[in-house]
C-alpha positions as CSV (number, residue, x, y, z in Angstrom):
1,M,3.6,1.6,-10.8
2,P,4.2,4.8,-8.8
3,R,7.7,6.1,-9.4
4,E,9.9,6.7,-6.5
5,I,10.5,10.4,-5.6
6,P,13.8,12.2,-6.3
7,P,16.9,11.1,-4.4
8,R,16.9,14.2,-2.3
9,L,13.7,12.9,-0.7
10,E,14.3,9.2,-0.9
11,K,14.7,8.8,2.8
12,Q,11.3,10.4,3.5
13,T,8.5,8.1,4.6
14,W,4.8,8.5,5.0
15,K,3.1,6.2,7.5
16,G,6.2,4.0,7.7
17,K,6.5,3.4,3.9
18,P,8.8,5.1,1.4
19,L,7.1,8.1,-0.1
20,S,6.2,7.7,-3.8
21,I,4.8,10.0,-6.4
22,L,1.4,9.4,-8.1
23,H,0.6,10.7,-11.5
24,G,-2.7,11.9,-13.0
25,G,-4.2,14.0,-15.6
26,C,-7.2,14.9,-17.8
27,L,-9.0,12.8,-20.4
28,C,-7.3,14.4,-23.4
29,G,-3.8,14.2,-21.9
30,R,-3.0,17.9,-22.1
31,V,-2.9,18.4,-18.4
32,R,-0.7,16.2,-16.2
33,Y,0.2,16.4,-12.5
34,E,2.2,14.7,-9.8
35,V,1.1,14.3,-6.2
36,E,3.0,12.8,-3.3
37,D,1.2,9.7,-2.0
38,R,0.5,11.2,1.4
39,F,-3.2,12.2,1.3
40,V,-4.2,13.3,4.8
41,Y,-7.8,12.3,4.1
42,A,-9.9,10.8,1.4
43,G,-13.6,10.5,1.0
44,Y,-16.8,11.0,-1.0
45,C,-18.5,14.4,-1.1
46,H,-22.2,14.4,-1.9
47,C,-22.8,18.1,-1.9
48,S,-24.8,19.5,-4.8
49,E,-21.8,21.4,-6.1
50,C,-19.6,18.3,-6.3
51,R,-22.5,16.4,-7.9
52,R,-22.8,19.0,-10.6
53,T,-19.0,19.3,-11.3
54,S,-18.6,15.5,-11.4
55,G,-21.8,14.7,-13.2
56,S,-22.3,11.8,-10.7
57,A,-23.8,11.0,-7.3
58,F,-20.6,12.2,-5.5
59,A,-17.0,13.2,-6.0
60,A,-14.2,11.0,-4.8
61,L,-11.4,13.1,-3.5
62,G,-8.1,13.0,-1.5
63,G,-6.8,16.0,0.5
64,C,-3.1,16.9,0.7
65,S,-1.0,19.9,1.4
66,G,-0.4,22.2,-1.5
67,E,3.3,21.4,-1.4
68,A,2.6,17.8,-2.2
69,F,1.0,18.6,-5.5
70,R,2.2,20.1,-8.8
71,V,1.0,20.5,-12.3
72,T,3.7,19.1,-14.6
73,Q,2.1,19.8,-18.0
74,G,-0.6,21.9,-19.5
75,E,-0.7,25.0,-17.3
76,D,-1.7,26.9,-20.6
77,V,-5.0,24.8,-20.9
78,L,-5.8,24.7,-17.2
79,S,-8.9,26.8,-16.4
80,S,-10.3,27.6,-13.0
81,Y,-13.6,28.5,-11.5
82,Q,-14.2,30.2,-8.1
83,K,-16.7,27.7,-6.7
84,G,-17.0,29.4,-3.4
85,P,-15.1,31.8,-1.1
86,N,-12.6,29.0,-0.2
87,T,-12.7,26.7,-3.2
88,L,-11.0,27.2,-6.6
89,L,-11.9,24.4,-9.0
90,Y,-9.4,23.5,-11.8
91,F,-10.3,21.7,-15.0
92,C,-8.9,21.2,-18.5
93,S,-10.3,23.8,-20.9
94,K,-10.0,21.4,-23.8
95,C,-11.7,18.2,-22.5
96,G,-13.5,19.5,-19.4
97,S,-12.0,17.1,-16.9
98,N,-12.5,18.2,-13.4
99,L,-9.0,17.6,-11.9
100,F,-8.5,19.3,-8.5
101,T,-9.5,22.1,-6.2
102,R,-7.3,24.5,-4.2
103,K,-8.4,25.5,-0.7
104,P,-6.6,28.8,-0.2
105,E,-7.7,29.1,3.4
106,T,-6.1,25.9,4.5
107,G,-3.4,25.5,1.8
108,F,-4.8,22.1,0.8
109,V,-5.5,20.6,-2.6
110,H,-8.4,18.2,-3.2
111,V,-7.4,15.8,-5.9
112,R,-10.2,14.1,-7.8
113,L,-9.2,10.5,-7.2
114,G,-10.6,9.3,-10.5
115,T,-8.0,11.3,-12.4
116,L,-5.0,9.4,-10.9
117,D,-3.1,6.8,-13.0
118,E,-2.1,4.7,-9.9
119,P,-4.1,3.9,-6.8
120,P,-3.3,6.0,-3.8
121,T,-2.4,4.4,-0.4
122,A,-5.2,6.3,1.3
123,R,-8.7,4.8,1.1
124,P,-12.0,6.8,1.5
125,M,-12.7,7.4,5.2
126,G,-16.4,8.5,4.8
127,H,-19.2,10.3,3.1
128,V,-19.7,14.0,3.7
129,F,-22.7,16.2,2.9
130,V,-25.1,13.2,2.8
131,G,-27.8,15.6,3.9
132,S,-27.9,16.8,0.3
133,K,-27.0,13.6,-1.5
134,A,-28.8,12.6,-4.7
135,A,-32.2,11.1,-3.8
136,W,-31.7,8.4,-6.4
137,F,-28.4,7.1,-4.9
138,T,-28.2,4.7,-1.9
139,I,-24.9,4.5,0.1
140,T,-24.3,0.8,0.6
141,D,-20.9,0.7,2.3
142,Q,-20.3,0.9,6.1
143,L,-18.2,4.1,6.0
144,P,-19.2,6.9,8.4
145,Q,-21.7,9.4,7.0
146,F,-21.9,13.1,7.9
147,P,-25.0,15.2,7.1
148,E,-22.6,18.2,6.5
149,G,-18.8,18.2,6.5
150,P,-16.8,15.9,8.8
151,P,-16.5,17.1,12.4
152,T,-12.8,18.0,11.9
153,L,-10.5,17.3,9.1
154,P,-6.9,16.1,9.8
155,R,-4.2,18.5,8.8
C-alpha cells in the first residue's frame, strides 16, 4: 500500500486525491527510490534505445517533475549512462536494473514503471516511436500510437 506523504504535505492533492508516495527499486534491493504518485504522463516507448535498455519490445515509463522523485538508498551503486544529449539513464551497477532516466532539458524524470512496488494512479496513455518498434511485436490495445514521439507532452 502506498504510504501517505509527510504531514507537511498531507493537505496536498493530485487530481482531487490525497497525494501518496510510491516506492521502487532494483532487483537486488541495493537501490531504492520514492516518487510522488503524480505522473504527468505514462506510456510505452518502442524506440530502439528503450528496447535495448529494457531487453523487451518496449519500455513502460511514467514522467514526473524531478522534484517528485528521490533516491533513498544506494546512491553509491547507482551508475549512469549518457544515452543522448537530453537523456541520462540510471541503473544499479550490481544487478543491472534499469530504473529511471533524467531529462535535464525539461527537469523531468522517467521512472521505469516495472520497478515500482505499488501501482501508480496514472495509466499508459499511448505508444511512442512505433515507427521503430520491434517487427516481431504486435500492439493489440486501443491506445493512441505515434510514429515518433507524442505531438506534445504535458508538463
